[in-house]
Steps between C-alpha positions, in 0.01 A plus 500: 500500500404605852736679741647273768647795694161640548385173636776486754406845631130387511582167656702672777175643620351163566717346775298312750604593853523242778229544747622518859188321626272265319150642450210281637217437283284802521200686362712693243637182316351402169239232497567190287267234365557117494734535189693756691397794277442840658132572524521804725756776506738531805866590599707183449846439647756540215642154565151346483385616155469218250519426132165598358447786760429861376635780694537882499818697496669479846573813704852594515830341363491210755171347628384233736135491371315567180141562406375167351164496298283277289655501158156604336543838699743779399858409590865595401670165499450128470727247661592254213793289638690449824855357515786457737799726460845338455807586721608511864552879512255792430582649157255719334683480162481120522124534586433710208693268266310189623172688488550612146584141394211352682222768469545575125427117433212494737365824353495348148322184627251692703419785254507283193728743316881564505608765740666709222170515293282575802360827630483334833795501743639293788684569822593312816422514862808383690634496867717771631819425689338460833231266372790304324685462817178380662472222251268638232661421166178503282430741230161559308469589142216755422345620188325831444368734234716819470176687408378454867274275700301211340193299588528127445806268449766567246552146423489424129456873438729473191545869477 
């Protein structure tokens, strides 16, 4: 069985900070095709990454943007599910509880193997308290290989 306390420490490092200004579309944003898949790497607003996107580990414990890359290139994480967090007040314990309930199920569906049997792991990107107060209540389940970056999607990896 995997250690949930370790997950809570790790997850605490992935709080999405509220941006004080909205970034305009710029040269550094990732390029997407007609199916909305990333075709060229770029810096994506953390609240704009989508299910199916592949990203590299963010800088710092709270972040407003993340390096998004085509999934066939080396990357650290893949976004597998987005969901709305419950509750009216910001509560990290409640966020982690809901993330565990949601992301483990999504992990198993996405990876094609139960979480307890897998060598892969999951985590969650979630809003910090400032982003929460600004109305961002969405969280994103991510999957990753504990051995390091991967090339290609982990969908159906069954490992």
